[in-house]
N, C-alpha and C positions, 0 to 999 in steps of 0.2 A: 551785373548779370550778362551772361553770354547766351542765355536761352530765353527768347522772347516769344510771345504768342504769334508774332509775325516772322519767326524763323521758319525757313523752309523745312528743315528737319530738326526738331527739338532734340537736345542732347540729354534731357532729363529722362529717367526711366518711365516707360509706358505702363504705369501702374494704374489700372482702371478701377473706377468706383461707380456706383449707381446713385443717381439723384432721382427722387420722385417729385414731380412737380405737375402743375396743372397747365395744360396747353389746349387751346381750341375747345375749352369746356369739358375736358376730361383729364383724368389722372394718368400720367405717363411716366414710365421709367426710362431714364436717359443715362447713357454711359459718358463719363468724362475722364480726363487724365491730366497730369501735369504737362506743361509746355504748350497749352492752348489758352485762349482768353477765358478768364473767370471760371476755372475748373471746379470751384467748390460750391457754386450757387448760380442761380439765374441772375445775371447782372441787372442792376436797378434800371439802367437806361433801356436795356432790351425789354424789361418788364413794362416800362412806360410805353414803348412802341407797340408791344403786343396788346396792351390794354386800351390804348387810345387812338391808334391809327384806324381809319375807316375799314370796314370789312372788305376783304379782297373780292374781285370779281369771281364769278363762278368758273370761268375758263379764261385761257390766255397763256401767255408766256411770261413767267415771273423770274425775278432775280433776287437772291439773297447775297448781297455783296459783303464778303467777309463773314462766312457762315459759322466759323468756330465749330463747336460740337453739335450745332444744328437746331437750337430752339426756334429760330425764325423760319428756317426751311421746313421744319416739321409742322409748325403751325400753318403755314401757307398750304402745305400739301394736304393736311387734314381738313382745313376749311374749304379748299377748292380742289377736290379730287379730279376734276376734269381739266385742271391747269397743268402745265409743264413747268416745274420749278428748277431753275439752275442754282445750285449752291456752290459758290466760288470762294476759294481761299488759296493763299500761298503755302499754308502750313499742311504738310502731308498727314500729320497725326490728326489734325482737325478734320480734314476731308474724310479720313477713315472712320473717325467717330461719328461724323454726320451721316455717312452712308449706313453705318451700323444702326444708328438711332432711327432714321426714317424707315429702314427695312423692318425694324422691330415693331413699328406702328402699322405695318402693312401698306406703307406708301410706296407705290411703284412709279410715281410720277415725278421723281426727283433725280436729277443728274448732278453728281458732284464733280467738280473740275477745277483745275488750275486756270488762271485767267487765259493763258495762251491756248487752252484746249477748247474754249468756247468759239465755235465757228464765227467768222467775221460778219456773216450775213444775218445772224440771229438778232432780232429786235425784241424789245420787252414792253409789255403792257403795264407792268408794275415792278417797282424796285422797292424793297424794304432793306434797311441797313442801320446798324449801329456802327458807324464807320470808325476805323482805327485811328483816332486823333493823335495818339502818341508816336505814330510812325514819322511824324514831322510834316511840315507844310508841303514840301516838294512831292513826296510820295502820295500823300493824301489828295492833293490837287490833281495829280496825274490820274489817280484812280477815279475821281469824280468826273474828270473830262474824258475818261475812257468809256465809262458806263452810262452816264446820264444822256449823252447824245445818241445812245442806242434805244431810247424810248421811242415808241411810235407816237404819231400825232394823237393826242388825247391820252397818252400814257402818263402815269403818275409815279413819283418817287417819294418815299417817306423816310427821312433821315432823322435819327434821334441824336442830339448832341447836348452835352452838359453846358449849361449857361456859362459857368466860370471857366470853361475850356474853349470859349470862343464861338458859341453858336450864332450870336448876332453878327459878328464880323464875317463868319462863314457865309451866312445868308447874303450879306452885302457882296461878297466876292462872287457868289454864284450868279447874282443878278448881273454883275459886270461881265462875267465870262460867258454866260449863256445867251445873253442878248434878248431881243424882242420875241424870239420864237418860244420863250419859256416864261412862266410865271412862278416866282418864288415867294412863298408866304410862310409865316409862322402859324401852323395849324393850332397848336396849343402849347402850354407850358405847365409842367407837372413836376413837383418835387425837385426843382432845380434843373430840369431837363426841358429842352425845346424839341418839338417835332416840327421839322421843316418839310413843307410840301412843295415839290417841284412838278409842275404840269407842263408838258410840251403842247403848245397851242397851235403850232404850225410848222411847216418845213423851214429849213434854214438853221442858223445858229452854227456852233462849232461842229466839226466832224470828229468822230471818235479818234482818240489817240491810239497808237499801237497798244496792245495788251500790256498791262502792268508787268514789270519785271517779276519773274518767278522767284527771285532770291529775296531774302529778308533784308530789312533796312536797319541801320543803327538806331538805337533808342533815342528819342527826343521828347522833351517835355515842353517844346515850344508851342505856345498857344497859336491858334489860327487867327 
């Protein structure tokens, strides 16, 4: 395959279809297309995150890291209309779909952006993500060390990772990399997925890396 969900510009035809699913307690119609992550359904890991992560705060600055066609960003925007949600992805088609989908739900509190378009001084109260495990360790670790250090003190991140794709070793790596300024715990385990909770407890720890490269990465099935 030369066309991956983490390609910057998918080569597959932009043939859109509509999925009807339930987000934030309501039925919503969402557009999807080939060349993005899980275009035919709501991914099982994303569903676990949406159903089992704690309710988001009423307000604040939120991040959907790797937004795809937008189910997480849409949920956050609907649940917390007074929040500002950044929906970030390297895939241009995904960003366009996400923008279309949040607009269709009347959400004006979402900004879709490539990583390099997020101002360096933006900090986050909440991060939700189904991170792209199959981009490989190097890219995934760079992404996490770019965005997690941008949590405010007291800010929280919820990451859903399949157990057999290395959720436990990822949790251990996060503890080692983030240091004493963060707490990393397993919030819950559902249907083979772990939700990892990362809480920034104090200043300190690693500084954010430069924004993740906007280009796609070669496919990798390497576990974390």
